Wavefront OBJ file of the C-alpha trace (Angstrom):
o trace
v -42.606 -11.364 -23.301
v -39.806 -9.149 -22.217
v -36.416 -10.729 -21.907
v -34.747 -10.490 -18.468
v -31.894 -8.170 -17.778
v -28.483 -9.776 -18.103
v -26.155 -8.814 -15.263
v -22.414 -8.992 -14.857
v -20.524 -8.236 -11.651
v -17.017 -6.834 -11.986
v -14.262 -6.737 -9.344
v -14.957 -3.995 -6.857
v -18.678 -4.741 -6.728
v -19.784 -2.806 -9.827
v -22.744 -4.495 -11.515
v -23.643 -3.912 -15.168
v -27.164 -4.680 -16.387
v -27.829 -5.075 -20.101
v -31.091 -5.519 -21.996
v -31.425 -4.898 -25.679
v -29.392 -1.787 -26.445
v -29.575 -0.391 -22.912
v -26.780 -0.776 -20.353
v -27.028 0.423 -16.760
v -24.438 0.393 -14.007
v -24.957 0.043 -10.263
v -22.191 1.066 -7.906
v -21.234 -1.212 -5.035
v -23.187 -0.958 -1.834
v -21.544 0.654 1.133
v -20.799 4.020 2.611
v -18.560 6.113 0.313
v -17.515 8.310 3.235
v -15.645 5.305 4.700
v -13.541 4.687 1.562
v -10.662 6.599 3.156
v -10.564 4.080 6.003
v -10.259 1.194 3.543
v -7.424 2.853 1.615
v -5.612 3.915 4.784
v -5.857 0.392 6.182
v -4.284 -1.031 3.039
v -1.493 1.562 3.081
v -0.710 0.926 6.759
v -0.790 -2.852 6.250
v 1.699 -2.616 3.381
v 3.879 -0.173 5.362
v 3.867 -2.612 8.280
v 5.183 -5.324 5.997
v 7.871 -3.001 4.600
v 9.135 -1.959 8.059
v 9.093 -5.570 9.249
v 12.812 -6.377 9.075
v 14.302 -3.018 10.008
v 11.865 -1.766 12.637
v 9.694 -4.572 14.060
v 8.194 -2.364 16.791
v 7.009 0.177 14.206
v 5.643 -2.732 12.195
v 3.599 -3.852 15.204
v 2.173 -0.352 15.688
v 1.294 -0.059 11.995
v -0.274 -3.513 12.081
v -2.500 -2.623 15.024
v -3.513 0.636 13.341
v -4.250 -1.206 10.065
v -6.496 -3.635 11.947
v -8.434 -0.851 13.704
v -8.879 1.267 10.584
v -9.595 -1.823 8.458
v -12.456 -2.764 10.755
v -13.940 0.727 10.278
v -13.518 0.463 6.500
v -15.479 -2.809 6.198
v -18.686 -0.856 5.534
v -17.170 1.221 2.742
v -17.579 0.728 -0.994
v -14.161 -0.967 -0.886
v -14.487 -3.777 1.663
v -11.820 -5.858 -0.076
v -9.219 -3.120 0.456
v -10.184 -2.882 4.116
v -10.032 -6.649 4.571
v -6.638 -6.825 2.836
v -5.263 -4.091 5.110
v -6.694 -5.900 8.143
v -5.050 -9.202 7.154
v -1.719 -7.538 6.331
v -1.869 -5.890 9.756
v -2.289 -9.282 11.437
v 0.549 -10.781 9.391
v 2.914 -7.894 10.162
v 2.150 -8.140 13.905
v 2.748 -11.894 14.040
v 5.920 -11.782 11.947
v 7.308 -8.797 13.868
v 6.718 -10.638 17.154
v 8.571 -13.682 15.813
v 11.475 -11.506 14.655
v 11.555 -9.604 17.953
v 11.424 -12.779 20.047
v 14.022 -14.459 17.841
v 16.356 -11.506 18.294
v 15.838 -11.590 22.056
v 16.563 -15.324 22.193
v 19.655 -14.912 19.991
v 20.963 -12.116 22.227
v 20.266 -14.170 25.333
v 22.106 -17.219 23.974
v 24.887 -14.962 22.548
v 25.168 -16.612 19.185
l 1 2 3 4 5 6 7 8 9 10 11 12 13 14 15 16 17 18 19 20 21 22 23 24 25 26 27 28 29 30 31 32 33 34 35 36 37 38 39 40 41 42 43 44 45 46 47 48 49 50 51 52 53 54 55 56 57 58 59 60 61 62 63 64 65 66 67 68 69 70 71 72 73 74 75 76 77 78 79 80 81 82 83 84 85 86 87 88 89 90 91 92 93 94 95 96 97 98 99 100 101 102 103 104 105 106 107 108 109 110 111
């Protein structure tokens, strides 16, 4: 009988099938036209983290944008990038709110 195809999944969703001397590759499922959303979400999430200490309000705006664009990028070929941008957006929003509220409390108490 014929031996079954051996498969190996690599990071990013690429799957390699091997049988005998033949190797085939299958690209990850998803919509390639939405890859830009996934990349943009990751970039905005990282930028939100970078602007966190100097400009917390900009960090909040970038975090919200990263969440919106990351949600659109979930159906791309790069869902991990979109999810990472989405999570970084949430983290930058929460941390920026803590920094902003802490600064307001410190100014109110006049430390």
